C-alpha positions as CSV (number, residue, x, y, z in Angstrom):
1,M,4.4,-73.2,-86.5
2,D,4.5,-73.7,-90.3
3,I,4.2,-70.0,-91.0
4,I,7.4,-69.4,-89.0
5,Q,9.7,-72.4,-89.2
6,N,12.3,-72.1,-91.9
7,K,10.7,-68.9,-93.1
8,K,12.0,-65.4,-93.7
9,I,10.2,-63.0,-91.4
10,L,10.1,-59.2,-91.6
11,I,9.5,-57.2,-88.4
12,L,8.3,-53.7,-89.3
13,G,9.0,-51.6,-86.2
14,L,11.2,-53.1,-83.5
15,G,10.2,-50.4,-81.0
16,N,12.1,-49.4,-77.8
17,Y,9.8,-51.0,-75.2
18,K,11.5,-54.1,-73.7
19,D,8.3,-56.1,-73.6
20,G,6.7,-54.5,-76.6
21,S,5.2,-55.8,-79.8
22,G,8.2,-55.7,-82.1
23,I,10.9,-57.2,-79.9
24,S,8.5,-59.9,-78.6
25,A,7.5,-60.9,-82.1
26,A,11.2,-61.1,-83.2
27,L,12.2,-63.2,-80.2
28,F,9.2,-65.5,-80.7
29,C,10.0,-66.2,-84.3
30,L,13.6,-66.7,-83.7
31,K,12.9,-69.2,-80.8
32,H,10.5,-71.1,-83.0
33,G,12.6,-71.8,-86.0
34,A,12.5,-68.8,-88.3
35,K,15.2,-69.1,-90.9
36,K,15.9,-65.3,-90.9
37,V,14.4,-62.3,-89.2
38,I,14.8,-58.9,-90.8
39,I,14.1,-56.1,-88.4
40,T,13.4,-52.5,-89.6
41,D,12.7,-49.4,-87.6
42,L,12.8,-45.6,-88.3
43,K,14.8,-45.0,-85.2
44,P,18.6,-45.3,-85.2
45,A,20.4,-48.0,-83.2
46,P,21.2,-45.9,-80.1
47,A,17.5,-45.3,-79.5
48,L,16.8,-49.0,-79.7
49,S,19.7,-50.3,-77.5
50,D,17.4,-51.9,-74.9
51,T,15.6,-54.1,-77.4
52,I,18.5,-54.8,-79.8
53,S,20.5,-56.1,-76.8
54,Q,17.9,-58.9,-76.3
55,L,18.7,-60.3,-79.7
56,K,22.4,-60.9,-79.3
57,K,22.2,-64.7,-79.1
58,Y,20.4,-64.8,-82.5
59,K,22.7,-62.5,-84.4
60,K,23.5,-65.1,-87.1
61,R,19.8,-65.2,-88.1
62,T,19.0,-61.5,-87.5
63,Q,19.5,-58.5,-89.8
64,F,18.8,-55.0,-88.7
65,V,17.8,-52.2,-91.1
66,L,17.6,-49.1,-89.0
67,G,16.6,-45.5,-89.7
68,R,14.3,-46.6,-92.5
69,H,11.9,-49.3,-93.9
70,R,12.9,-50.8,-97.2
71,L,10.5,-51.7,-100.0
72,Q,12.9,-54.5,-101.1
73,D,12.3,-56.4,-97.9
74,I,8.6,-56.7,-98.7
75,Y,9.4,-58.7,-101.9
76,T,11.8,-61.1,-100.2
77,T,10.0,-62.1,-97.0
78,D,7.4,-64.8,-96.3
79,L,5.5,-63.1,-93.4
80,I,5.3,-59.5,-92.3
81,I,4.7,-58.7,-88.6
82,K,3.8,-55.1,-88.3
83,N,4.1,-53.0,-85.2
84,P,0.7,-51.4,-84.6
85,G,2.3,-48.0,-84.6
86,I,3.1,-48.1,-88.3
87,P,0.3,-46.4,-90.3
88,E,-1.6,-48.1,-93.0
89,N,-0.6,-45.4,-95.5
90,S,3.1,-46.0,-95.2
91,A,4.8,-47.1,-98.5
92,V,5.9,-50.5,-97.1
93,V,2.4,-51.4,-95.9
94,K,0.8,-50.3,-99.2
95,L,3.2,-52.5,-101.1
96,A,2.7,-55.5,-98.9
97,K,-1.1,-55.3,-99.4
98,R,-0.7,-54.8,-103.1
99,L,1.4,-58.0,-103.3
100,K,-1.0,-59.8,-100.9
101,K,1.7,-60.6,-98.5
102,P,0.5,-62.1,-95.2
103,I,0.5,-59.3,-92.5
104,T,-0.1,-59.8,-88.8
105,N,1.1,-58.5,-85.4
106,D,2.2,-59.9,-82.1
107,I,-1.5,-60.4,-81.0
108,G,-2.3,-62.3,-84.2
109,L,0.6,-64.7,-83.6
110,F,-0.5,-65.1,-80.0
111,L,-4.0,-66.0,-80.9
112,L,-2.8,-68.4,-83.5
113,F,-0.3,-70.3,-81.3
114,K,-1.6,-70.0,-77.7
115,P,-2.8,-73.1,-75.7
116,Q,-6.6,-73.6,-75.7
117,G,-8.3,-71.4,-73.1
118,P,-10.5,-68.3,-72.6
119,V,-9.4,-65.0,-74.0
120,V,-11.0,-61.7,-73.0
121,G,-10.3,-58.7,-75.3
122,I,-11.0,-55.1,-74.3
123,T,-11.1,-52.0,-76.5
124,G,-12.7,-48.6,-76.5
125,T,-11.6,-44.9,-76.6
126,R,-11.5,-44.4,-72.9
127,G,-11.2,-46.7,-69.9
128,K,-9.5,-49.6,-71.7
129,S,-6.6,-50.0,-69.3
130,T,-8.5,-49.5,-66.1
131,T,-11.2,-52.0,-67.3
132,T,-8.6,-54.5,-68.5
133,T,-6.7,-54.4,-65.2
134,L,-9.9,-54.8,-63.1
135,I,-11.0,-57.8,-65.2
136,Y,-7.6,-59.3,-64.8
137,N,-7.7,-58.8,-61.0
138,F,-11.2,-60.3,-60.8
139,L,-10.2,-63.4,-62.9
140,K,-6.8,-63.8,-61.2
141,Q,-8.5,-64.2,-57.8
142,K,-10.6,-67.0,-59.3
143,N,-7.9,-68.6,-61.4
144,K,-4.2,-68.0,-60.6
145,R,-3.3,-69.0,-64.2
146,T,-4.6,-65.7,-65.7
147,W,-2.3,-63.6,-67.9
148,L,-2.4,-59.9,-68.8
149,G,-1.1,-58.4,-72.0
150,G,-1.6,-56.3,-75.1
151,N,-1.7,-52.6,-75.3
152,I,-1.2,-52.4,-71.6
153,G,2.5,-52.7,-71.9
154,V,3.4,-56.4,-72.3
155,S,3.1,-58.4,-75.5
156,P,1.4,-61.8,-74.8
157,L,4.2,-63.4,-76.8
158,K,6.4,-62.7,-73.7
159,F,4.5,-65.3,-71.7
160,I,3.0,-67.6,-74.3
161,D,5.6,-70.3,-73.8
162,Q,4.8,-70.4,-70.1
163,M,1.1,-71.0,-70.6
164,K,-0.9,-74.2,-70.2
165,K,-4.2,-75.5,-71.6
166,G,-7.1,-73.8,-69.8
167,D,-5.2,-70.6,-68.8
168,I,-7.1,-67.3,-69.1
169,T,-5.8,-64.4,-71.1
170,V,-6.9,-60.8,-70.7
171,L,-5.8,-58.5,-73.6
172,E,-6.1,-54.7,-74.0
173,L,-6.5,-54.1,-77.8
174,S,-6.1,-50.8,-79.6
175,S,-7.8,-49.9,-82.8
176,W,-4.4,-50.2,-84.5
177,M,-3.9,-53.7,-83.2
178,L,-7.3,-54.8,-84.3
179,H,-6.9,-53.5,-87.8
180,D,-4.7,-56.5,-88.7
181,L,-6.7,-59.1,-86.8
182,K,-9.8,-61.4,-87.1
183,P,-10.1,-62.4,-83.5
184,Q,-12.5,-64.9,-82.1
185,L,-12.6,-63.9,-78.4
186,T,-14.4,-65.6,-75.6
187,V,-15.6,-62.2,-74.4
188,A,-15.1,-59.0,-76.3
189,V,-15.6,-55.7,-74.6
190,I,-16.1,-52.1,-76.0
191,T,-16.0,-49.5,-73.3
192,N,-17.1,-46.6,-75.5
193,I,-16.5,-45.0,-78.9
194,L,-15.4,-41.3,-78.8
195,P,-13.4,-39.2,-81.2
196,D,-9.7,-40.1,-81.2
197,H,-6.7,-40.6,-83.6
198,L,-8.3,-38.4,-86.3
199,N,-4.7,-37.4,-87.2
200,R,-4.3,-41.0,-88.4
201,Y,-7.8,-42.1,-89.5
202,A,-9.6,-40.4,-92.4
203,N,-12.8,-40.0,-90.3
204,M,-14.7,-41.4,-87.3
205,R,-16.2,-44.2,-89.3
206,A,-12.8,-45.6,-90.2
207,Y,-11.7,-45.5,-86.5
208,Q,-14.9,-47.1,-85.4
209,K,-14.6,-49.8,-88.1
210,D,-11.3,-51.0,-86.6
211,K,-12.8,-51.1,-83.1
212,E,-15.7,-53.2,-84.3
213,R,-13.3,-55.9,-85.4
214,I,-13.1,-57.0,-81.8
215,W,-16.6,-58.7,-82.1
216,Q,-17.1,-59.1,-85.8
217,F,-15.5,-62.6,-86.0
218,Q,-17.0,-64.0,-82.8
219,R,-19.1,-67.2,-82.7
220,S,-22.6,-67.6,-81.3
221,D,-21.2,-69.3,-78.2
222,Q,-19.1,-66.3,-77.3
223,T,-20.2,-62.9,-75.7
224,V,-19.8,-59.2,-76.5
225,V,-20.1,-56.7,-73.7
226,L,-21.3,-53.2,-74.8
227,N,-22.0,-49.8,-73.2
228,A,-25.8,-49.2,-73.0
229,K,-25.3,-45.5,-72.6
230,D,-23.1,-45.1,-75.7
231,R,-25.1,-44.5,-78.9
232,K,-22.4,-46.0,-81.2
233,T,-22.0,-49.2,-79.1
234,R,-25.8,-49.6,-78.8
235,A,-26.1,-49.6,-82.6
236,M,-23.5,-52.4,-82.9
237,A,-25.7,-54.9,-81.1
238,K,-27.8,-55.3,-84.2
239,S,-24.9,-56.7,-86.1
240,A,-23.1,-58.6,-83.4
241,P,-22.8,-62.4,-84.1
242,A,-22.6,-63.2,-80.4
243,P,-25.1,-62.6,-77.6
244,V,-24.8,-59.1,-76.0
245,V,-24.4,-58.3,-72.3
246,W,-24.9,-54.7,-71.5
247,F,-23.4,-52.4,-68.8
248,A,-24.4,-48.9,-67.7
249,T,-23.9,-46.4,-64.9
250,G,-27.6,-46.1,-64.3
251,A,-30.6,-48.5,-64.0
252,I,-30.7,-51.0,-66.8
253,S,-33.7,-52.9,-68.2
254,R,-31.7,-55.3,-70.3
255,Q,-29.5,-58.3,-69.5
256,G,-26.3,-57.0,-67.9
257,V,-24.8,-54.7,-65.2
258,G,-26.5,-51.6,-64.0
259,V,-26.5,-49.2,-61.0
260,S,-29.5,-48.5,-58.8
261,H,-30.0,-47.4,-55.2
262,Q,-26.3,-47.2,-54.6
263,Q,-25.9,-50.9,-55.7
264,I,-24.3,-52.5,-58.7
265,T,-26.5,-55.2,-60.1
266,F,-26.2,-58.0,-62.6
267,N,-29.4,-59.2,-64.2
268,G,-31.3,-57.5,-61.4
269,Q,-29.4,-59.1,-58.6
270,T,-27.1,-57.1,-56.3
271,V,-23.3,-57.7,-56.8
272,T,-21.8,-55.0,-54.7
273,S,-22.3,-51.6,-53.1
274,L,-20.9,-48.4,-54.6
275,S,-19.2,-47.8,-51.2
276,H,-16.7,-50.6,-52.1
277,I,-15.4,-48.6,-55.1
278,R,-12.2,-46.5,-54.4
279,L,-11.7,-45.1,-57.9
280,L,-12.2,-41.4,-58.6
281,G,-14.7,-40.2,-61.1
282,K,-18.1,-41.2,-62.6
283,H,-16.3,-42.4,-65.7
284,N,-14.6,-45.0,-63.6
285,L,-18.0,-46.3,-62.5
286,A,-18.6,-47.3,-66.2
287,N,-15.2,-49.1,-66.2
288,V,-16.2,-51.0,-63.0
289,A,-19.5,-51.9,-64.5
290,A,-17.9,-53.3,-67.7
291,A,-15.4,-55.3,-65.7
292,I,-18.1,-56.8,-63.5
293,A,-20.0,-57.8,-66.6
294,V,-17.1,-59.9,-67.7
295,A,-16.5,-61.3,-64.2
296,K,-20.1,-62.5,-64.0
297,I,-20.0,-64.0,-67.5
298,L,-17.0,-66.0,-66.4
299,R,-18.6,-66.9,-63.1
300,V,-16.6,-64.9,-60.6
301,S,-18.3,-64.7,-57.2
302,N,-19.7,-61.5,-55.7
303,H,-17.3,-62.0,-52.7
304,V,-14.3,-61.9,-55.0
305,I,-15.6,-58.9,-56.9
306,Q,-16.1,-57.0,-53.6
307,K,-12.7,-58.0,-52.3
308,V,-10.9,-56.7,-55.4
309,L,-12.9,-53.4,-55.5
310,K,-12.1,-52.6,-51.9
311,S,-8.4,-52.7,-52.6
312,F,-8.2,-51.4,-56.2
313,T,-7.2,-47.7,-56.4
314,G,-6.4,-47.5,-60.1
315,I,-3.4,-47.9,-62.3
316,P,-0.4,-45.8,-63.1
317,N,-0.8,-42.7,-65.2
318,R,-4.6,-42.7,-64.9
319,L,-5.8,-40.2,-62.3
320,E,-2.9,-41.5,-60.2
321,F,-2.3,-39.9,-56.8
322,I,1.4,-39.0,-56.5
323,S,1.7,-37.0,-53.3
324,N,0.4,-34.4,-50.9
325,H,3.0,-31.7,-50.5
326,Q,2.2,-28.9,-48.1
327,G,-1.6,-29.6,-48.4
328,I,-1.5,-29.6,-52.2
329,C,-2.4,-32.9,-53.9
330,Y,-0.7,-33.9,-57.1
331,Y,-2.3,-36.3,-59.6
332,N,-0.8,-37.8,-62.8
333,D,-3.3,-38.4,-65.6
334,T,-0.9,-38.3,-68.5
335,T,-2.7,-40.9,-70.5
336,A,-5.5,-38.4,-71.0
337,T,-4.4,-37.7,-74.6
338,T,-7.9,-36.7,-75.8
339,P,-10.1,-33.8,-74.7
340,D,-12.9,-36.2,-73.5
341,A,-10.5,-37.9,-71.2
342,A,-9.2,-34.7,-69.7
343,V,-12.8,-33.4,-69.2
344,A,-13.6,-36.6,-67.3
345,A,-10.6,-36.0,-65.0
346,L,-11.6,-32.4,-64.4
347,R,-15.1,-33.5,-63.4
348,S,-13.7,-36.0,-60.9
349,F,-12.7,-33.2,-58.5
350,S,-14.6,-30.5,-56.5
351,H,-11.4,-28.7,-55.4
352,K,-9.7,-25.9,-57.1
353,I,-7.5,-27.2,-59.9
354,I,-4.2,-26.1,-61.3
355,L,-4.2,-27.9,-64.6
356,I,-1.1,-28.9,-66.7
357,A,-2.5,-29.5,-70.2
358,G,-2.0,-28.8,-73.9
359,G,0.5,-29.9,-76.4
360,N,-0.4,-31.2,-79.9
361,T,-3.9,-32.2,-81.0
362,K,-4.9,-35.4,-82.7
363,G,-7.4,-33.6,-85.0
364,L,-10.0,-33.4,-82.2
365,S,-12.3,-30.6,-81.2
366,L,-11.1,-28.8,-78.0
367,Q,-14.3,-26.8,-77.5
368,L,-15.7,-28.9,-74.6
369,F,-12.3,-29.1,-73.0
370,A,-11.9,-25.3,-73.1
371,K,-15.4,-24.9,-71.7
372,N,-14.6,-27.2,-68.7
373,I,-11.3,-25.4,-68.2
374,S,-13.1,-22.1,-67.9
375,H,-15.5,-23.5,-65.2
376,K,-13.1,-25.8,-63.2
377,V,-9.6,-24.5,-63.5
378,K,-8.0,-21.9,-61.2
379,F,-4.8,-21.7,-63.3
380,L,-3.7,-23.3,-66.5
381,V,-0.1,-24.4,-67.3
382,L,0.2,-25.2,-71.0
383,L,2.8,-27.4,-72.6
384,K,3.9,-25.8,-75.8
385,G,2.1,-27.2,-78.9
386,N,-0.4,-26.5,-81.6
387,A,-3.4,-27.1,-79.4
388,N,-2.8,-24.1,-77.2
389,A,-4.3,-21.3,-79.2
390,S,-7.7,-22.7,-78.5
391,L,-7.1,-23.5,-74.8
392,K,-5.7,-20.0,-74.0
393,K,-9.0,-18.5,-74.8
394,A,-10.6,-20.4,-71.9
395,L,-9.1,-18.2,-69.2
396,P,-7.9,-14.6,-68.9
397,S,-4.3,-14.0,-69.7
398,K,-3.3,-13.7,-66.0
399,R,-4.6,-17.2,-65.3
400,W,-2.4,-19.2,-67.8
401,C,1.2,-19.6,-68.8
402,E,3.0,-21.6,-71.4
403,V,6.2,-23.7,-70.8
404,G,8.5,-25.9,-72.9
405,D,9.3,-28.7,-70.4
406,I,7.9,-30.6,-67.4
407,P,10.2,-29.1,-64.7
408,R,8.9,-25.6,-65.5
409,A,5.3,-26.9,-65.7
410,V,5.6,-28.3,-62.2
411,A,7.3,-25.2,-60.9
412,Q,4.6,-22.9,-62.2
413,A,1.9,-25.2,-60.9
414,Q,3.4,-25.2,-57.4
415,K,3.8,-21.4,-57.5
416,Q,0.1,-20.9,-58.2
417,A,-1.3,-23.6,-55.9
418,K,-2.4,-23.1,-52.3
419,R,-3.2,-25.6,-49.5
420,G,-6.4,-27.5,-50.5
421,D,-5.8,-27.2,-54.2
422,I,-5.2,-30.0,-56.8
423,V,-2.4,-30.0,-59.3
424,L,-3.5,-32.2,-62.1
425,L,-1.5,-33.3,-65.2
426,S,-4.3,-34.2,-67.6
427,P,-3.2,-32.8,-71.0
428,G,-6.1,-33.7,-73.3
429,C,-3.5,-33.8,-76.0
430,T,-0.5,-35.8,-77.2
431,W,3.1,-34.3,-76.9
432,L,4.5,-36.3,-79.8
433,P,7.1,-36.0,-81.3
434,H,8.5,-34.3,-78.2
435,M,7.8,-37.2,-75.9
436,N,5.2,-39.9,-75.4
437,E,2.6,-39.8,-72.7
438,F,4.4,-42.4,-70.4
439,V,7.7,-40.4,-70.5
440,R,5.7,-37.2,-69.8
441,G,4.0,-38.9,-66.8
442,Q,7.3,-40.2,-65.5
443,K,9.0,-36.8,-65.7
444,F,6.0,-35.2,-63.9
445,M,6.3,-37.7,-61.0
446,E,10.0,-37.2,-60.8
447,E,9.5,-33.4,-60.5
448,V,6.7,-33.7,-57.9
449,K,8.8,-36.0,-55.8
450,K,11.6,-33.5,-55.8
451,L,9.3,-31.0,-54.0
452,A,9.5,-33.0,-50.8
453,K,13.3,-33.0,-50.7
């Protein structure tokens, strides 16, 4: 704990998630002997009340600087713990790097101080959360002392003090998290590499470079799991320092997980039947294959894999079934914040779709999304934003409308839907700064549930 005890720590970005990166790092440092913790955030105190309240008992060693980040704090602190949401081009981060100040995040602290035991890390553009959750469920069935954290909503610093030697940790890792890390993971997984976050990265290469950090620092006794059908991940195998295990949604000639004759196989041996999978969409078959690859590497039995698959219907906010109201099925896919993710959702249904989409782009092409809308969507409800000029062209004017909030979006979707139709929230865009995707999904579910009252 030398980098924390009796040191002055700067937390850049407290955040308002009660189990998030910033608050978890602050609490961890204070519990483990930090002399002083300075916490800065661009939000004002009222917006951070849920996280600020957790720090009351440490008020003598805590200083809040809210509504801004101060350059002076970079000069006076020993360690900087950066919330992954803070961009690299911010003035405080640039100064810290120029001064060669040590910078990490909550994941970095966890990997440094956790008890000895296997760590599985998962990244990728699409499918991270579903793959991560499936891996966790597989491993939890084998070893009850398995923990889940990272970009999936809970910082691993929340449970690090409860861990014991030999415990397994499963971490979802975003590109922003990986930027500040040099992880040595027991198993590293990349689900795929597709365009994303080009409003924050200069280009695709910069984005991919951060993703590649998940395997770059591995040892030869560790393993990387890569998508055999993704051109970018295939190319990574040449540079990977650890052995590669592949996964694919079709037959596979290499070591790994493939699909053939309605069976999922590992190294040519049947693991399970496709009939055991309850998830919607072909894209989820890839997520299942990646998760099975990790399960087999860590010696999970076929029986356990089959048992988990038979009961696993997905996770919140990812093609999540909400209700059937008057013969109309409502699905929440709010985390589809890229066009590729929304296209995958559209292709998961054969029914007529009333789609709630649009908002603000992340610098990504909307061409393929618009093409799929024209083929698959009966009526389009657009959430106001800068993406909509392109999406409006996908359908005649009588088959789309634009609204400014979720209640109106659900009302318009219900008005257009008939028995047997699907109402799908799969925006293909972000809606920041108006609201994040999780709030958007929550409000959608609230409005849908009101329909039954």
